[in-house]
C-alpha positions in Angstrom: 120.3 137.7 76.5 118.8 136.9 73.1 116.3 139.7 72.3 113.1 138.1 71.3 111.7 138.9 67.9 108.2 137.9 68.7 105.2 140.2 69.0 105.8 140.4 72.8 108.9 142.6 72.3 107.1 145.9 71.9 104.6 145.3 74.8 107.5 144.3 77.0 109.3 147.5 76.2 106.2 149.6 77.0 105.5 147.7 80.3 109.1 148.1 81.5 108.8 151.9 81.1 105.2 152.5 82.3 105.2 150.4 85.4 108.0 152.1 87.3 107.1 155.5 85.8 103.7 155.5 87.5 105.3 154.8 90.9 107.8 157.6 90.2 105.0 160.0 89.5 103.2 159.1 92.7 106.4 159.5 94.6 107.0 163.0 93.2 103.4 164.0 93.9 104.0 163.7 97.7 106.8 166.3 97.7 104.3 169.2 98.0 101.8 167.3 100.2 101.1 169.2 103.4 99.8 167.8 106.7 96.0 167.9 106.9 94.5 170.6 109.2 93.3 169.3 112.6 89.7 168.3 112.6 87.1 170.1 114.7 86.0 168.2 117.8 82.7 166.3 117.4 79.8 167.4 119.7 79.3 163.7 120.4 81.9 162.4 122.8 83.2 159.0 121.8 84.1 156.5 124.5 86.3 154.4 122.2 87.9 155.5 118.9 89.7 153.5 116.2 93.3 154.5 115.7 94.8 153.5 112.3 98.6 153.2 112.2 100.5 152.5 109.0 102.7 149.5 108.9 105.8 151.6 108.4 108.4 149.0 108.9 106.8 146.6 106.5 106.2 149.2 103.9 109.7 150.6 103.9 111.2 147.1 103.8 109.1 146.0 100.9 109.8 149.3 99.0 113.6 148.7 99.5 113.3 145.1 98.3 111.4 146.3 95.2 114.1 148.8 94.4 116.8 146.2 94.9 115.2 144.0 92.2 115.5 146.9 89.7 119.1 147.4 90.7 120.0 143.7 90.3 118.2 143.5 87.0 120.0 146.6 85.6 123.3 145.3 87.0 122.9 142.0 85.2 122.1 143.9 82.0 125.2 146.1 82.3 127.6 143.2 83.2 126.6 141.1 80.2 126.7 144.1 77.9 130.3 144.9 79.0 131.3 141.2 78.7 129.9 141.0 75.2 130.9 144.5 74.2 127.4 144.9 72.7 124.7 147.1 74.1 121.3 145.5 73.4 118.9 148.0 72.0 115.1 148.4 72.4 114.9 146.1 75.5 113.9 148.8 77.9 115.7 146.9 80.7 118.2 149.7 81.4 115.5 152.4 81.5 113.3 150.2 83.6 116.2 149.7 86.1 116.9 153.4 86.4 113.2 154.4 86.8 112.5 151.6 89.3 115.5 152.4 91.3 114.7 156.1 91.6 110.9 155.4 92.1 111.0 152.9 94.9 114.0 154.1 96.8 112.9 157.6 96.3 109.4 156.8 97.5 110.8 155.1 100.7 113.0 158.1 101.4 110.3 160.8 100.7 107.6 158.8 102.5 109.8 158.4 105.6 110.6 162.2 105.5 107.0 163.2 105.1 105.9 160.8 107.8 108.2 162.5 110.2 106.7 165.9 109.2 103.2 164.6 110.1 101.9 163.9 106.6 99.8 160.7 106.5 101.5 159.7 103.3 101.0 156.0 103.4 97.2 156.3 103.3 97.1 158.4 100.1 94.8 156.8 97.5 97.1 157.7 94.5 100.0 155.9 96.2 97.9 152.7 96.7 96.6 152.9 93.1 100.1 153.3 91.6 101.3 150.2 93.5 98.3 148.2 92.4 98.8 149.2 88.8 102.5 148.3 89.1 101.6 144.8 90.4 99.2 144.2 87.4 101.7 145.5 84.8 104.6 143.5 86.3 102.4 140.4 86.3 101.6 140.9 82.6 105.3 141.5 82.0 106.2 138.2 83.7 103.6 136.4 81.6 105.0 137.8 78.4 108.6 137.1 79.5 107.6 133.5 80.2 106.0 133.2 76.7 109.0 134.7 75.0 111.6 132.4 76.5 112.8 129.6 74.3 115.4 127.0 75.1 118.2 126.5 75.6 118.0 129.2 78.4 121.1 131.2 79.4 121.8 132.4 82.9 121.1 136.0 81.7 117.7 135.1 80.4 116.8 133.3 83.7 118.0 136.3 85.8 116.0 138.8 83.7 112.9 136.5 84.3 113.5 135.8 88.0 113.9 139.5 89.1 110.5 140.6 87.8 108.9 137.5 89.3 110.4 138.3 92.7 109.3 141.9 92.4 105.7 140.8 91.9 105.9 138.7 95.0 107.1 141.8 96.9 104.7 144.3 95.4 101.6 142.2 96.2 102.1 142.2 100.0 103.2 145.9 99.7 99.8 146.8 98.3 98.0 145.0 101.1 100.3 146.6 103.7 99.2 150.0 102.4 95.6 149.0 102.1 95.2 147.5 105.5 96.8 149.6 108.3 97.0 148.4 111.8 93.8 149.3 113.7 93.7 149.7 117.5 90.8 150.8 119.6 91.8 153.5 122.2 89.6 154.7 125.0 89.0 158.4 125.2 89.5 160.2 128.5 88.1 163.7 129.1 90.7 165.5 131.2 88.5 168.6 131.9 85.9 166.7 134.0 87.0 165.5 137.5 86.6 161.8 138.0 84.2 160.5 140.7 86.9 158.7 142.5 88.7 162.0 143.3 85.6 163.7 144.7 83.4 160.9 146.1 84.9 161.2 149.6 84.6 165.0 149.8 81.5 167.1 150.7 80.8 170.4 148.9 81.8 173.5 150.8 78.3 174.8 151.4 77.2 171.5 153.0 80.2 171.0 155.3 81.9 173.5 157.5 81.3 177.2 157.3 84.3 179.4 156.5 86.2 180.6 159.6 89.0 183.0 160.3 90.1 181.1 163.3 92.4 178.2 163.7 89.7 175.5 163.3 86.6 175.3 161.1 83.3 175.9 162.7 80.3 173.7 161.9 77.3 175.4 160.4 74.8 173.6 162.7 76.8 174.5 165.8 77.1 178.1 164.7 73.3 178.5 164.6 72.9 178.2 168.3 76.0 180.0 169.4 77.7 176.9 170.8 
């Protein structure tokens, strides 16, 4: 890949480092996150409550696809560097690939592990913010890459442009999957109070038969007159 000598070279280098580094920092921040303490019951009994469930399968799949784009981008860089026997300097592609690979695959692994431990990791605000910033920075990176490309284009140049474009298309729905969990409305049942259907056919003990030590219960009304 011909290293562009335009003014976009330095911003590209910075963007390639900062974008995955922010996601990596947010992934490392959840290592010491503990489950939130149980909330005290509200004095007002709700009939229906809203239950928010993270879209775990979608989130993990999109995180894995994002990590795969970094891997393929770095692999392309290494293959062409080996074939040419020249290691291009100051591109930031190799650092970008390593940071992105560790950040997104690490976030998927840590997030799944913390989720099993009861930590509501996918609703953390810092995680959503890091993905949003990554989308914006990668979008700027794609724009600068498009402006820096000049024909004739090589396969290497096209690949280094396609992978960030695909990553933006993956990160955008990932952000919305984190922002919009699945909401279901669940009815609340109070197990301490007996239901009317269980007691509607029964009379209270004081209004029915009087206690008896014999083989059959004795009616209260009959017991008054000795019959």
